[in-house]
C-alpha positions as CSV (number, residue, x, y, z in Angstrom):
1,M,-12.5,-0.6,53.0
2,T,-16.1,0.0,51.9
3,S,-16.5,-0.1,48.1
4,L,-18.0,2.8,46.6
5,R,-21.2,2.8,44.5
6,K,-21.4,4.1,40.8
7,L,-24.0,7.0,40.6
8,G,-26.2,6.1,37.7
9,S,-24.5,6.9,34.3
10,S,-22.1,9.5,35.8
11,D,-18.4,9.1,36.6
12,L,-19.2,9.8,40.3
13,H,-18.6,6.9,42.8
14,V,-20.1,7.4,46.2
15,F,-20.0,6.0,49.8
16,P,-23.4,4.0,50.4
17,L,-24.5,6.6,53.0
18,A,-24.8,10.4,51.9
19,L,-24.5,12.7,54.9
20,G,-27.2,15.2,55.1
21,G,-26.0,18.7,55.5
22,N,-29.5,20.2,56.5
23,V,-28.5,20.4,60.2
24,F,-25.4,22.4,59.6
25,G,-25.9,26.0,60.6
26,W,-29.2,25.0,62.2
27,S,-29.3,22.5,65.0
28,A,-25.6,21.9,64.7
29,D,-23.3,24.7,65.0
30,E,-20.0,25.1,63.2
31,A,-17.9,23.1,65.6
32,Q,-20.5,20.4,65.8
33,S,-20.7,20.3,61.9
34,F,-17.0,20.3,61.5
35,A,-16.9,17.1,63.9
36,V,-19.6,15.3,62.3
37,L,-17.9,15.8,58.8
38,D,-14.4,14.8,60.1
39,A,-16.0,11.5,61.6
40,Y,-17.9,10.9,58.5
41,T,-14.8,11.1,56.1
42,A,-12.8,9.3,58.7
43,A,-15.2,6.4,58.2
44,G,-14.8,6.4,54.5
45,G,-17.6,8.6,53.6
46,N,-17.2,10.8,50.6
47,F,-20.6,12.1,49.8
48,V,-22.3,15.3,51.4
49,D,-25.7,16.6,50.4
50,T,-26.9,20.0,51.0
51,A,-29.1,22.9,49.3
52,D,-28.9,26.5,48.9
53,T,-31.9,27.2,51.0
54,Y,-30.7,25.4,54.3
55,S,-31.5,26.8,56.7
56,S,-33.7,29.7,55.6
57,W,-36.4,28.5,57.8
58,V,-34.6,29.5,60.9
59,E,-35.3,32.9,62.3
60,G,-32.2,35.2,61.4
61,N,-30.8,32.9,58.7
62,E,-31.1,33.8,55.0
63,G,-30.4,30.5,53.4
64,G,-27.0,29.1,52.4
65,E,-25.7,28.5,56.1
66,S,-25.2,24.9,55.4
67,E,-23.4,25.5,52.1
68,T,-21.1,28.1,54.1
69,V,-20.3,25.6,56.7
70,I,-19.2,22.9,54.3
71,G,-17.3,25.6,52.4
72,R,-15.4,26.5,55.5
73,W,-14.7,22.9,56.3
74,L,-13.4,21.9,53.0
75,A,-11.2,24.9,53.0
76,S,-9.8,24.3,56.6
77,R,-9.1,20.6,55.7
78,G,-7.8,20.9,52.2
79,N,-9.9,17.9,51.0
80,R,-12.1,19.4,48.1
81,S,-11.0,16.7,45.7
82,D,-11.7,13.8,48.2
83,V,-15.4,14.9,48.8
84,L,-18.3,14.8,46.4
85,V,-20.5,17.7,47.1
86,A,-24.2,17.7,46.2
87,T,-26.5,20.8,46.4
88,K,-29.6,22.0,45.1
89,V,-31.4,25.1,43.4
90,G,-34.7,26.3,43.4
91,A,-35.9,26.9,46.8
92,H,-33.6,29.6,48.3
93,P,-35.7,32.7,49.2
94,R,-33.8,35.0,46.7
95,F,-33.5,32.3,44.0
96,K,-36.9,30.6,43.9
97,G,-38.0,28.7,40.8
98,L,-36.0,27.1,37.9
99,S,-35.8,29.7,35.1
100,A,-32.4,29.9,33.3
101,T,-31.6,33.1,34.9
102,T,-32.3,31.9,38.4
103,I,-30.3,28.6,37.8
104,K,-27.3,30.5,36.7
105,A,-27.3,33.2,39.4
106,A,-28.1,30.5,42.2
107,A,-25.3,28.3,41.2
108,E,-22.9,31.2,41.4
109,E,-23.8,31.8,44.8
110,S,-23.7,28.2,45.9
111,L,-20.1,28.1,44.4
112,R,-19.1,31.2,46.3
113,R,-20.4,29.9,49.5
114,L,-18.8,26.5,49.2
115,G,-15.6,28.2,48.2
116,T,-15.2,26.0,45.1
117,D,-15.0,26.2,41.4
118,Y,-17.2,23.4,40.9
119,I,-20.3,21.4,42.3
120,D,-20.1,17.5,42.0
121,L,-23.7,16.9,41.8
122,Y,-26.4,19.7,41.2
123,Y,-30.2,19.0,41.8
124,T,-33.4,20.9,40.9
125,H,-34.7,21.0,44.5
126,F,-38.4,21.2,43.6
127,D,-39.6,21.1,40.0
128,D,-41.1,24.4,38.7
129,E,-43.6,23.6,36.2
130,S,-44.1,27.2,35.1
131,V,-40.7,26.6,33.2
132,P,-40.5,24.4,30.1
133,V,-38.2,21.4,30.9
134,E,-36.3,22.6,27.8
135,E,-35.3,25.6,29.6
136,I,-34.2,23.9,32.7
137,V,-32.3,21.3,30.9
138,T,-30.4,23.7,28.7
139,A,-29.4,25.9,31.7
140,L,-28.2,22.9,33.5
141,D,-26.4,21.7,30.5
142,Q,-24.6,25.2,30.3
143,L,-23.3,24.8,33.9
144,V,-21.9,21.3,32.9
145,K,-20.2,22.7,29.6
146,D,-18.7,25.6,31.7
147,G,-17.2,23.2,34.2
148,K,-19.2,24.4,37.1
149,V,-21.1,21.2,37.6
150,R,-20.1,17.8,37.0
151,A,-23.4,16.0,36.8
152,V,-27.2,17.1,37.2
153,A,-30.0,15.4,39.1
154,A,-33.6,16.1,40.2
155,S,-35.6,16.1,43.4
156,N,-39.4,16.3,43.9
157,I,-40.4,16.0,40.4
158,S,-43.4,14.2,38.7
159,P,-42.7,11.0,36.5
160,E,-44.1,12.9,33.6
161,R,-41.7,15.9,33.7
162,L,-38.8,13.6,34.8
163,R,-39.5,11.6,31.6
164,A,-39.7,14.7,29.5
165,S,-36.6,16.2,30.9
166,L,-34.7,13.0,30.0
167,D,-36.1,12.8,26.5
168,F,-35.3,16.3,25.8
169,A,-31.6,15.9,27.0
170,E,-31.2,12.8,25.1
171,A,-32.7,14.1,21.9
172,E,-30.5,17.3,22.0
173,G,-27.3,15.7,23.3
174,L,-27.4,17.7,26.6
175,A,-26.4,16.7,30.1
176,R,-29.1,14.4,31.5
177,Y,-30.2,13.6,35.0
178,V,-28.1,10.8,36.6
179,A,-29.7,10.8,39.9
180,L,-33.2,11.4,41.5
181,Q,-33.7,12.3,45.4
182,P,-37.3,10.9,46.3
183,H,-38.9,11.2,49.7
184,Y,-38.5,7.3,50.4
185,N,-38.2,5.3,53.5
186,L,-39.9,2.2,55.5
187,V,-42.9,4.2,56.4
188,S,-43.1,6.4,53.3
189,R,-43.0,4.1,50.3
190,E,-46.0,5.5,48.2
191,T,-44.4,8.7,46.8
192,Y,-41.6,6.6,45.0
193,E,-42.7,3.2,44.5
194,G,-44.8,3.2,41.3
195,P,-44.4,5.4,38.0
196,L,-41.5,7.5,39.5
197,L,-39.4,4.4,40.3
198,E,-40.2,2.8,37.2
199,T,-39.0,5.9,35.2
200,A,-35.8,5.9,37.2
201,E,-35.2,2.4,36.7
202,Q,-35.8,2.6,32.9
203,A,-33.5,5.5,32.6
204,G,-30.8,3.9,34.9
205,L,-31.0,6.8,37.3
206,A,-29.4,6.4,40.8
207,A,-31.9,7.0,43.8
208,V,-30.7,9.0,46.6
209,P,-33.5,9.2,49.1
210,Y,-34.1,11.9,51.6
211,F,-35.9,11.4,54.8
212,A,-34.4,7.9,54.8
213,L,-35.1,7.7,58.6
214,A,-38.4,9.4,58.6
215,S,-37.1,12.5,60.5
216,G,-35.7,10.2,63.0
217,F,-38.6,7.8,63.8
218,L,-36.7,4.8,62.3
219,T,-33.8,5.2,64.7
220,G,-36.1,3.6,67.3
221,K,-35.7,6.4,69.8
222,Y,-39.2,7.3,69.5
223,R,-41.4,5.0,71.7
224,P,-45.0,5.4,73.3
225,G,-44.5,7.4,76.4
226,T,-41.0,8.9,75.5
227,T,-40.1,12.4,74.9
228,V,-37.4,13.0,72.4
229,A,-35.6,16.5,72.3
230,S,-35.4,17.2,68.7
231,V,-36.5,19.8,66.1
232,R,-38.1,17.1,64.3
233,A,-39.8,15.2,67.1
234,G,-43.3,16.1,66.0
235,S,-43.2,14.6,62.7
236,A,-41.3,11.5,63.5
237,A,-43.5,10.8,66.6
238,G,-46.7,10.8,64.3
239,H,-45.6,7.5,62.9
240,L,-46.1,5.7,66.5
241,E,-49.8,6.1,66.0
242,T,-50.0,4.2,62.9
243,E,-50.4,0.4,62.8
244,R,-47.7,0.4,60.2
245,G,-45.2,2.5,62.2
246,Q,-45.7,-0.1,65.2
247,K,-45.0,-3.0,62.7
248,V,-42.0,-1.5,61.5
249,L,-40.6,-0.7,64.7
250,A,-41.2,-4.3,65.8
251,A,-39.5,-5.8,62.7
252,L,-36.6,-3.5,63.1
253,D,-36.1,-4.4,66.9
254,A,-36.0,-8.2,66.0
255,I,-33.5,-7.7,63.1
256,A,-31.4,-5.3,64.8
257,E,-31.1,-7.6,67.9
258,A,-30.0,-10.5,65.6
259,H,-27.2,-8.4,64.2
260,D,-26.5,-6.6,67.4
261,A,-26.9,-3.3,65.2
262,E,-28.9,-0.3,65.8
263,A,-32.4,0.0,64.3
264,A,-31.3,3.0,62.2
265,T,-28.7,0.8,60.5
266,V,-31.2,-1.9,59.6
267,A,-33.6,0.7,58.2
268,L,-30.7,2.3,55.9
269,A,-29.7,-1.2,54.9
270,W,-33.3,-2.0,53.9
271,L,-33.4,1.1,51.8
272,A,-29.9,0.5,50.4
273,S,-31.0,-2.8,49.0
274,R,-34.3,-1.3,47.1
275,P,-34.2,-1.1,43.4
276,T,-32.3,2.0,41.9
277,V,-31.1,3.0,45.6
278,V,-27.4,3.9,45.5
279,A,-27.1,5.9,48.7
280,P,-29.8,7.0,51.3
281,I,-29.3,10.3,52.9
282,A,-29.2,10.7,56.7
283,S,-27.9,13.7,58.9
284,A,-26.2,13.7,62.3
285,R,-26.2,16.6,64.7
286,T,-23.6,15.0,66.8
287,V,-20.7,12.7,66.3
288,E,-22.4,10.2,68.7
289,Q,-25.2,9.8,66.1
290,L,-23.0,8.9,63.1
291,P,-21.8,5.3,63.8
292,A,-25.2,3.8,63.5
293,L,-25.6,5.6,60.0
294,V,-22.3,4.7,58.5
295,A,-22.6,1.0,59.7
296,L,-25.0,0.7,56.8
297,A,-21.9,0.1,54.6
298,D,-21.2,-3.3,56.5
299,L,-24.6,-4.6,57.3
300,E,-25.9,-7.1,54.9
301,L,-29.5,-8.4,55.7
302,T,-30.8,-11.8,54.6
303,A,-33.5,-12.4,52.1
304,A,-35.8,-13.4,54.8
305,E,-35.0,-10.2,56.8
306,L,-35.6,-7.9,53.9
307,A,-39.0,-9.8,53.2
308,A,-40.1,-9.3,57.0
309,L,-39.4,-5.5,56.6
310,D,-41.2,-5.4,53.4
311,E,-44.3,-7.1,54.9
312,A,-44.2,-4.8,57.9
313,S,-43.9,-1.8,56.0
314,A,-46.7,-2.6,53.2
315,V,-49.5,-0.3,53.0
């Protein structure tokens, strides 16, 4: 039985891999999504990540499709209390930004689509610098006070605004962020490593990185001369053209072979070993893609292997 990890200062305990819900209602239809969610929970997973805007970028969608799929799955399986649901506010086409009014209205819509009366972890999706941190933090705190949200977190925020938000929450005795969702993986380290990571570490925040597999590049399926049928193929294949990308792939191949593991599992295990990281996020469109992701929970890399990946991925 995989041991769960404590999410920052909250009372939430999560599986070491968060299942990304961005594909639900997009590249995975409802039946595929239900199958992936079933397989993830059967493997011990309990932490599902979505956002109110998923997948508004698809023609004919309006946003909220992923939450709706997850809500239907929770209702049909009767397992709401066993699953920690994280969703986000601020990017839905009808609820853009982080004014107090928007946060309150968007949260109600997320609760409706998810078919639940509480959200376990509620993120600000993108910081809205036109709104004072005091207004954002107070609005999030009200959701916690009302029992609609268990814990709050931030994504895509500057170190300065993160620090200001934490300081205000502490000074006023309001709900403070317990987690941070940064863009972070073996070929994208610059955004997080530095002041943002330092702020998270000082505050005891848990990092839950998105794009943990660099849009699929770190699965190892992108190679020179190959064509991959994926909605993200363009962004992933770009890493092949960099020296760093090639070095990382070579290091992943060698370590994966030594453990009889998939490259994706090794990439996630490296990320899970980093300071502050509690549970990387990765999504699966099909059940077949899932085993390599959840295998992270059972793979322990040696100090030498972690160092080799560090060196290969250094800027």
